[in-house]
DRENDO-1510 file (C-alpha; in Angstrom, 1 decimal, always signed):
<recs>
REC; n; res; u; v; w
REC; 1; UNK; +9.3; +13.0; +15.6 .
REC; 2; UNK; +8.5; +10.5; +18.4 .
REC; 3; UNK; +5.2; +8.7; +18.3 .
REC; 4; UNK; +2.8; +8.9; +21.2 .
REC; 5; UNK; +1.0; +5.6; +21.6 .
REC; 6; UNK; -1.8; +5.0; +24.0 .
REC; 7; UNK; -3.2; +1.6; +25.1 .
REC; 8; UNK; -2.4; -1.3; +22.7 .
REC; 9; UNK; -4.2; -4.6; +22.9 .
REC; 10; UNK; -2.7; -7.4; +20.6 .
REC; 11; UNK; -4.7; -10.6; +20.5 .
REC; 12; UNK; -2.4; -12.5; +18.1 .
REC; 13; UNK; +0.4; -12.0; +15.6 .
REC; 14; UNK; +0.9; -14.8; +13.1 .
REC; 15; UNK; +4.2; -15.9; +11.7 .
REC; 16; UNK; +3.8; -13.8; +8.5 .
REC; 17; UNK; +2.8; -10.6; +10.4 .
REC; 18; UNK; +4.6; -7.5; +11.5 .
REC; 19; UNK; +3.7; -5.6; +14.7 .
REC; 20; UNK; +5.4; -2.3; +15.2 .
REC; 21; UNK; +4.5; +0.4; +17.6 .
REC; 22; UNK; +6.3; +3.8; +17.4 .
REC; 23; UNK; +8.5; +5.4; +14.8 .
REC; 24; UNK; +9.5; +3.4; +11.7 .
REC; 25; UNK; +11.3; +4.1; +8.5 .
REC; 26; UNK; +10.5; +0.9; +6.5 .
REC; 27; UNK; +8.5; -2.2; +7.2 .
REC; 28; UNK; +9.2; -5.1; +4.8 .
REC; 29; UNK; +7.6; -8.4; +5.6 .
REC; 30; UNK; +9.5; -11.5; +4.5 .
REC; 31; UNK; +6.8; -13.9; +3.4 .
REC; 32; UNK; +5.1; -15.0; +0.2 .
REC; 33; UNK; +2.1; -17.2; -0.6 .
REC; 34; UNK; +0.4; -18.5; -3.7 .
REC; 35; UNK; -3.3; -19.2; -3.7 .
REC; 36; UNK; -5.3; -21.1; -6.2 .
REC; 37; UNK; -9.1; -20.8; -6.1 .
REC; 38; UNK; -12.0; -21.4; -8.4 .
REC; 39; UNK; -14.7; -19.1; -9.6 .
REC; 40; UNK; -16.6; -17.5; -6.7 .
REC; 41; UNK; -14.2; -18.6; -4.0 .
REC; 42; UNK; -13.4; -15.1; -2.5 .
REC; 43; UNK; -16.9; -13.6; -2.8 .
REC; 44; UNK; -18.0; -11.9; +0.4 .
REC; 45; UNK; -21.0; -9.9; +1.4 .
REC; 46; UNK; -24.7; -10.3; +2.4 .
REC; 47; UNK; -27.3; -11.8; +0.1 .
REC; 48; UNK; -24.9; -13.0; -2.7 .
REC; 49; UNK; -26.4; -15.0; -5.5 .
REC; 50; UNK; -23.6; -16.6; -7.5 .
REC; 51; UNK; -24.0; -19.1; -10.4 .
REC; 52; UNK; -21.0; -20.9; -11.7 .
REC; 53; UNK; -22.0; -23.4; -14.2 .
REC; 54; UNK; -18.6; -25.0; -14.7 .
REC; 55; UNK; -15.4; -24.0; -13.1 .
REC; 56; UNK; -11.8; -25.3; -13.2 .
REC; 57; UNK; -8.7; -23.8; -11.7 .
REC; 58; UNK; -5.4; -24.2; -13.5 .
REC; 59; UNK; -2.8; -24.9; -10.9 .
REC; 60; UNK; +0.1; -25.7; -13.3 .
REC; 61; UNK; +2.9; -23.2; -12.8 .
REC; 62; UNK; +5.9; -23.7; -15.1 .
REC; 63; UNK; +8.2; -20.9; -13.8 .
REC; 64; UNK; +10.6; -21.8; -11.0 .
REC; 65; UNK; +10.4; -18.5; -9.0 .
REC; 66; UNK; +7.5; -16.1; -8.6 .
REC; 67; UNK; +8.3; -13.8; -5.7 .
REC; 68; UNK; +11.9; -13.9; -4.7 .
REC; 69; UNK; +12.5; -12.7; -1.1 .
REC; 70; UNK; +16.1; -13.7; -0.6 .
REC; 71; UNK; +17.4; -10.1; -0.8 .
REC; 72; UNK; +14.9; -8.9; +1.9 .
REC; 73; UNK; +16.5; -10.9; +4.7 .
</recs>
């Protein structure tokens, strides 16, 4: 069934994003990322009180492949 789309305003689309307007069967982004962050790094909200006495982030990664995307191309 066709999609009926009204006004669309796109400010920006980054290199790892997908913008599709209309009918779609499958959307499969081809991008991966690994993020290391210490305690309390991704806390969001109003009036947060966070106490981290001592924090260390282990960034050692012994495996060669984490998220293989070669078959998605």
